[in-house]
N, C-alpha and C positions, 0 to 999 in steps of 0.2 A: 608316615600317614598323617595327613592334616586333620586337625580337630574340627568338629562341626558344632557351631553354636546352637544352643537350644532354641526351638521355634518360639518359645515363650519369652526368651530374653532373660536377662539377669533379674533376680528377685529384687524388688525395691524395698527400701526401709519404710515403715509406716510414717505417715505425716506426724511430725513432732514426737515420734515415739508412741503415738496414741494407738492403743489396741482394744478400745472399749467396746466396739460393736453398737448395733442399734436395736437390739432385742429388749424385751421387757425387763425391768429391774424391780424386785420386790423384797420386802423384809416383813416378817410377822410382828404385829404390835404386841407390846407388853406394858407400855406406859402411855399416858395421855397428857402431854404438856399442852399449853395454850399458844396459838399463833399470835405474835405481836407485831410482826413486820415482814414485808417482802421487799427484796432489793436485788439489784443486778450489777454486774461488773464485767469489764472487758479485760482479757488477757491475751498474750501473744498467739496462743494456739486454740483458744476456746473462749466462749462467752459463758458467764456463770450466773445462775439464779440461786438466791438464798432465801429460805423461809426461816425466820428467827422465831424461836419459841421461848417461853418462860415456864418454869415449874417442872422441869425434867428435860429429858432428851428425846428426840424423835426416834422411836424404834420400829415404827410401822410405817411403810410407805409403798406406793404403787406408782410407777412411772412407766409410761409406754406411749408409743405412737398410736394415734387413732385416726380414723377417717373423718370423724366429726366429733368435736368437743361438745359435751352437753353439761348443763347445770345439774348439781346434785339435787335429788328429790323431784324437781319439776320435769327434767328431761329436755328443757328448752335448749336449742342450739346456741352455743357461744361462738359467734363469728371470730375467726382469727386470721390475720394476715400471714402470708408466707406459703411456701410450697409443702410444708408438713406441719403437723400439730402434735405436740406432746401433752398428754394428760398427766398432771402431777397431783397425786392425792397423798396427804400426810395424816397420820393418826394424831392430829393436833387440831382440835376445834378452835374456832375464832371467837369463842365465848367462854365465860366461866361457869361454875356450877349453878349460879343464880340466873344464867341466861344473858348476862351483860356482855357486850362486845369487848373483846380483848384486842381486836384489830378492826379499825374502822376503814371501810372502803370509800375513798373519795370519788374514784371514777372506775366503775366496774370494767370498762373496756381497756383502760390503760393504768394498771396498778403501778407500773414502773416505766419511766421514760427510757426506751431502748433505741431512740433515734441515733443513728451513727454506728450501731453495733454491726459487726460483720455477719453474725449468724441469727441473732434474735430479731424478730419483726414485731412482736406484740406479747404482752403479758396481761391476761384477762382473768377476772374473778369467775369462778364456776360454783361457788357456794361453800357453806359450812353446815353440815347436817350429820346427825347421829355420831358425833365424836370425830368426824374427819373434815378436812378442808381440802378443796380442789381448786387448782389454778390451771388455766390453759396457757400453753406457751407456743406461740407461732414462730416457726423457724424457717430459714431460707430454703432448706431441703431436708430430706431424711438423712441425717448425719449421725455419726457415732456419739453416744453420750454416756456419762457415768453418773452414778448417784452415790453419795456417801453422807454420813452424819459426822458432825463435830459437836462438842458440848453446846447445847442450846440452838442448834441449827441443822437444817436439811439442805444439802448442797446438790445442785444439778448443773453439770458442766456439759456443754454441747460443742463439739469440735467445729472448727471453721471449715475443714476439709476432711475427706477420707484419707 
């Protein structure tokens, strides 16, 4: 008796072994370091956004796809280029206990130059209010992402493909 191939075909391996998914990622806060820098980098399988902090490690964050990115407190829309928008909020204000800025925003619409990146289209400031800082990340499409912390930083990786 001849074998019959599955209608679905063979299962394919995930792109670059990525199994992250595109659902919300969160962690409950317990410390409040200060934001001091935002930077981005390109890798073979993903683009990376890093929020650098000083005075502890980021233990609280909320990262999710949103229909519209808005500024903290004011609710004003933050325009973002790309087919999808990631809202990134870290329990890390961009000011110290005296209210002095620990991260200075030179251009609210372009925190990091991501020209030439495969996935990232724009990184924009969305504010720092009540102990948290928010950044909008415009990406090419709703793609899998992961979030993790390293000493002194919050890392968001967005895959190039599904």
